N, C-alpha and C positions, 0 to 999 in steps of 0.2 A: 503493500500499501505505500503510494507515494505522500510525503505528510510534510506539510509547510513548516517552517523551524515556528516553533511556540516560544522562543524565548527573548521574544520582543516585547514593549512597553503595554501594560494592562491601562484597563479605563483608570484615573485616578480616584482615588476612593476606598479600591480593593485593599484588605487586609494585608499587612506587611510580608507574611508567610507566601501569598499567592506570588508578588514579584520575588521572592527570594528563591522559589521553586516553579521555574518555569513550564516544567515538562508536566502536561497533564495526559493520564490514557484512559480510554473506555475498557471496562474488566468487566466478565461475566460472574467472577463468583462474589460471595458473598464479601463484605467487608466488616471486621469487625477489630478491636486491639486485639493483636497478637494472630492473627488471620495471615494463613500462605497463600497467598495469589497465583497460580501460575501465569506467565507471559505466554501469547502466541508466538510463531518462528517470525510474524511480521511485527509485531512487537519488539521481540528478543531482536532483530535485524535494526530499526529503528533507534533503540536506546542504545546498542552498542557502534553501530556505523556511521547515523547519520548523527544523532544527538551527542556523542564520545563520552556514555556514561560507561559507568564500571560500577561492581557494587560498592555500598556503602555510600552512595549518591541519594537523595533526594529524589520523592517525586510527588505527584498527587493523584489519586484514584478517583474514579465513581462509576457506579454500575447503575444507574437510573434507582435502586432502591434505597441507600444507603449514607445517603449523601455522599458528600466530598471528604476523603480521608488523606491525610499524611504518607508517606511511605517511602520504605526504606529498597534498595536495589538490594535484593539477598542472594541473589547467584545468577549469570549472565554469560553466555557461551554463546556459541554457534547455531543459530536456530532455537534456542529455550533458554528458559529466563525464569525468575519467581521474583515477587514481593513480598515485602514484609509489610503488613498494616500497621500504624502506631498508634495514633488521633484523629478524630474526627475533626476536620474544618470546618465544614458548611453540613446543617442537617439540610436532610432533604426537605423540600417546601411544595407546596401543591401547583401545578401549572394551568392554562389554559386548555381548555379539550376543544382544541380547534384542529380538523382533519382539511387537507387541501389535495382536490380533486381536480385533476389538469389532465389532458390530453398531452400524449407524449410528443415529445420533438427532438429533431436530431441528436445524436450522442451527445457533443460538449453543451449544448445546450439543455437537456435533462440534467447532467450531471450539475450544472452551476444550476438549476435548481433547487433539487434536491439540498445541496449545501445551505446557500442563501435561505431557501424555508428551514431549515433548521435552525440557523440564525435566529430568522423572525418567529419562533416560536410554535409550528406547525408539531402538531403531537400523532399525525400520520399524515402518510404522503402515500397517497392513491392516483396511480397512473390510470387512465379513464380511456377506453376505445369509442372513438365516435364515428360517425358515417366519414367523415371526410378528415380521420386522422391518416397522414400518410405513412407513419411509424407503425411497423406489424409486431416489431419484437421489443420489448424491454427486460436489459439485466438488471432485477432486482438488486441482486450481490451488489453490483459495481453502485446502484445509488445508494445502498444501506454503509459502503464502504467512506461514498462522499459524505453521508450524514452525520457516520459515527466522530470521522476528522475534523467537522465544522463544529460540532458539540464540543470536543476535546479542545480547539482553539478558541470559542467565545464562552468558554464559563460555564456553559451548560449542564445540568446536575443529570440530565436523561436524554436520550437518542429517539427521535420521533419511530414509529413503526414505518418500516416502508413493504407496501402491500403488494402482490404479485397485479399485474395490469388485469383490467375486466372491464367487460362491455358496458357503457352507459345504460342501457336498457337493467340488463341484470343487477346495476346497484339502485338503480330507481325503484324496481318491483320489489327489492328487499330492504327499500330504506327505513332507518329505524325511526320509531314514533317520539316525538319531541328535539329530532336533529335539526336546525334548522339551516336553510340552504343558501349562502350569500353569491347571489348567482352572476358573475360578470357579463351582463346582458348588450351582446355589440350593437342592438341596435337601437341601445339607447332609450328606451321604451323606461327605463327605473330612474329612479331618485339618483342625485348624486350619493357617492358612495359613504363620505362622511355625513351626511345630512338624514341617511337610510339608519346609518348606524347608532346616531347622535340621539335619534327617536326609539329604539329597540336598548339603550342601556339602562335607562330608568325602569326597564321591568326584570321579573325575575330571570337571572341566570341561568339559560341553557346552553346546550353544546350545541355549537355550529363547525358547517364546513363551508367551506369556499370552494364553487367550480369555475374551472376557466376550459374554455371550449379550445380547437384546435386552431394552425395557421387561418385554415380556411372558413372557420367559423362553423355554427351548430346548424344543421339541416334544420328546414321548417317542421317537420313533425316532431326533431327534437326540442327545440323551444316550443311546442305544446306540450309535451310530455314533460316537459321540465318544471313549465308554467303552471301545470298541474299538482304539481307535489304541495300537500299542507305545510303551512309555515314558508314557503321560498319567498323570497327575499331577492328581485330582480334588481341589479342598480348600476349604472353608468360609470364607467371609471374617466369621464372626460372628454373631451371633444375630438381627443385625436383617436385613430386607431392603431393598439400596442400590439405588439408582437405579443405572441402565448408566454412567455418567461417574463419579461417586462410586467406584463397584467399581473400575472401570479404573484409577485413580489409586491408590485404596488397595492394590492389588494390585501395582503397577509399584514404588510406594513399598518395601512390604514386601518384594520382592524384591528391590531395591537394599539397602536395610540387611542383608540376611542373605546374601544371596550376592557381593554387590561384595568383595572383598581390601579390609581397612582400612577397610571401612565403619565 
């Protein structure tokens, strides 16, 4: 897995320990004081050959369940290694329940969307095949690798679920009751996104999903089917026709800015 150097500057106000220990790793194992945490071969390679770390060096680890922990590299060899968890540095906290449903686009763009959707707080990323979707295959494992790397870099305590691509009709037929859909409507019949969300913020919190169509837009029958879903909120993203990847990130950013408490 290619990883960006995580030793750069962190946002002002982060605790001193975070500045001193710049390497963060997502792990699958449970984290607790004294726990031995195995590293997979890619993580061992990253620590040993990219970051030039050695046994005894400190890192931070998180698993999406137990918060963030300060850990020490207990062992590190070619293709293998282990951490020793020492103390929790951040407790696990609730996060918004926000899905991103987006028609897949070419490889570099969909990888970019997976990473940036992670930074912008999506709890799940769901590729959606529509009538006009040009891409026919999606590599969910590669998307998850990009999501993990983004979560490590951006100080997030969880990694969004990356789901297998599915047809739009199937998803709508089995849509969970009570989950709202913020639908980026390229026909511009909806309210401006910020105004639509501001009207929703005072209501009881509900889980949401953001739905973004393909580069060619939704087919007319798809638009009819989407608008028939209970609780759907068609919105406009402005006067310009955005690329699919731009639309996904713009909608996520506005949702987080308006709907997240204390944003």
